[in-house]
MARKOL-964433 format. One line per field, with one value per residue: residue number from 0; residue in three letters; x, y, z of N, C-alpha, C in turn. Coordinates in steps of 0.001 Angstrom, whole numbers, plus 500000, padded with zeros to 6 digits. Layout:
N
nr c(NUM,...)
rest c(ala,...)
n_x c(X,...)
n_y c(Y,...)
n_z c(Z,...)
ca_x c(X,...)
ca_y c(Y,...)
ca_z c(Z,...)
c_x c(X,...)
c_y c(Y,...)
c_z c(Z,...)
//
This chain:
84
nr c(0,1,2,3,4,5,6,7,8,9,10,11,12,13,14,15,16,17,18,19,20,21,22,23,24,25,26,27,28,29,30,31,32,33,34,35,36,37,38,39,40,41,42,43,44,45,46,47,48,49,50,51,52,53,54,55,56,57,58,59,60,61,62,63,64,65,66,67,68,69,70,71,72,73,74,75,76,77,78,79,80,81,82,83)
rest c(trp,gly,pro,glu,gly,ser,val,tyr,tyr,asp,tyr,ala,leu,asn,thr,thr,val,gly,cys,thr,cys,ala,leu,gly,thr,cys,met,thr,ala,ala,ala,tyr,gly,asp,val,asp,gly,asp,gly,phe,ile,ala,thr,val,leu,tyr,ala,arg,gly,thr,ala,gly,ala,ala,cys,thr,asp,gly,leu,phe,gly,gln,leu,pro,val,val,lys,tyr,asn,met,pro,ala,thr,tyr,thr,asp,leu,asn,pro,thr,gly,ala,pro,tyr)
n_x c(845190,848435,851063,854379,856176,857185,855610,856249,855634,852264,850363,849757,848121,847144,845261,843310,842278,842729,844428,845917,846417,845326,843306,844716,847312,849205,850104,850216,852068,851977,854161,853625,854667,855692,858193,860896,859810,859086,856118,856450,854499,856377,857406,857355,857196,856283,855926,854257,854545,854643,856371,852912,851459,850577,849484,848522,849343,847111,847154,848392,848461,850520,853422,855928,858527,860219,861733,860176,859439,860833,861650,860600,861771,861132,862286,862217,859521,856548,853606,856385,857351,857599,861043,862158)
n_y c(653367,655326,656723,656284,659171,661312,662441,662173,662255,661442,658633,656744,654474,653306,651563,650780,653500,655362,653558,652453,649152,646053,644858,644348,643840,645709,649028,651406,653247,655750,658398,661574,664785,667522,668169,669745,671885,673830,674321,673009,670163,667221,664697,660699,658014,654168,652893,649746,648181,648894,651858,652786,650801,651355,653019,655529,658586,658969,662169,663566,662501,661714,659836,657467,658572,656623,654758,651825,650025,650254,653136,656384,659757,663426,664508,661972,662214,662324,664577,666684,667027,668644,669635,668243)
n_z c(846808,846416,844664,846362,846483,844547,841274,838025,835589,833255,832055,829624,827276,823795,822114,820187,818725,816288,815004,812899,812045,812289,814446,817751,816940,817686,819536,821507,824161,826097,828024,829874,830473,832085,833071,833959,834738,832150,831155,828647,827631,827647,825582,825914,824069,823437,820509,819447,816985,813078,811053,809438,810213,812796,816622,817191,819806,822974,823084,821836,819621,817849,816483,816843,814023,813052,814893,816439,818442,820533,822878,822201,821553,822101,820009,817644,817140,815706,815286,816120,819718,822842,823820,826768)
ca_x c(846323,849101,852474,855506,856557,856914,855057,856470,854745,850825,850464,848122,847878,845824,844860,842186,842030,844028,845501,846282,846807,844529,842838,845311,848684,850409,849979,851443,852304,852406,854320,853678,854893,856838,859424,861917,858493,859491,855664,856126,854791,857338,855928,858046,856466,856870,854733,854464,853889,856012,855541,852061,850244,850559,848307,848707,849100,845876,846803,848982,848399,851853,854287,857407,859449,861206,862056,859260,859811,862141,861542,860925,861377,860154,862838,861893,858198,855670,854541,857564,856649,858321,862180,862630)
ca_y c(653222,656026,656632,656896,659846,662803,661748,663575,661938,660745,657962,656484,653220,653192,650159,651149,654655,656010,652640,651669,648287,644870,644724,643436,643500,646983,649451,652588,653391,657251,659007,662761,665251,668683,667782,670645,673223,674826,674788,672367,668789,666363,663333,659562,656754,652936,652144,648796,648821,649498,652497,652180,650224,651339,654159,656792,658377,659976,662956,664377,661759,661478,658475,657545,658812,655429,653979,651297,648534,650794,653798,657069,660856,664313,664571,661103,661418,663464,665967,666356,667022,669556,669059,668140)
ca_z c(846855,846087,844560,847090,845869,843432,840406,836945,834034,833200,831503,828523,826492,822898,821679,819606,818371,815603,814794,811366,812257,812296,815986,818998,816543,818423,820518,821444,824975,826363,829046,829480,831671,832060,834871,834127,834681,831474,830451,827445,827651,827167,825128,825523,823190,823285,819814,818960,815419,812146,809794,808321,811258,814390,817382,818100,820897,822847,823547,820765,818033,817743,816464,816224,812777,812542,815828,816835,819362,821394,823041,821267,822232,821468,818368,817024,817001,814420,814912,817240,820730,823305,824886,828070)
c_x c(847055,850833,852852,856011,856016,856209,855212,855836,852848,850569,849025,848983,846376,846045,844190,842048,842897,844948,844880,846901,845679,844920,843505,846646,849505,849247,850849,851133,852694,852720,854684,853682,855918,857771,860083,861453,858496,857674,855333,855869,855764,856244,857356,857300,857017,855514,854940,854218,854920,854936,854142,851152,850898,849332,848777,848551,847939,846117,847122,848713,849502,852443,855340,857400,859817,861558,860811,859958,860753,861275,862442,860547,861257,861176,862530,860070,857644,854281,855743,857206,858031,859753,862014,863653)
c_y c(654540,656469,657178,657647,660591,661957,662663,663138,660953,660018,657498,655439,652558,651894,649633,652359,655430,655081,652679,649989,647088,644790,643920,643195,644891,647792,650508,653206,654743,657055,661055,663647,666706,668833,668908,671863,674258,675912,674304,671160,668091,665060,662018,658221,655473,652301,650888,648184,648435,650519,651872,651607,650545,652276,655005,657342,659021,660992,664596,664230,661669,659821,658300,657798,657895,654882,653359,650299,649207,652300,655090,658586,661829,664588,663553,660830,662496,663365,665964,667433,668683,668905,668909,667668)
c_z c(846620,845512,846083,846865,845197,842003,839204,835680,834659,832331,830705,827735,825315,822460,820602,817994,817598,815015,813621,810813,812508,813436,816791,818036,817116,819094,821170,823402,825703,827860,829103,830771,831499,833324,834482,834273,833951,830586,829045,828141,827181,827026,825017,825092,823322,822120,819412,817875,814576,811612,809460,809058,812346,814990,817563,819268,821432,823032,822261,819386,817439,817745,816053,814690,812459,814453,816752,817436,820500,821785,822303,821881,821907,819788,817517,817138,815810,815194,816557,818516,820989,824399,825968,829117)
//
């Protein structure tokens, strides 16, 4: 199997590493990419959980600052990511 066009992101899912929640109650899905080719990797996260009970992303250890259970982009992350 292969995609039928250009792929601009790598994707990851974390349900166990760096999590501060009960097993199976939170997860973080992440997309990483340098869409504009400026050499900086941008991150888009979807974190299911709450502040203090969530999983970090697998590449940078990022968590949303306040946006849980909705997409979070570089200005919403701690540590912040690169703009895209």
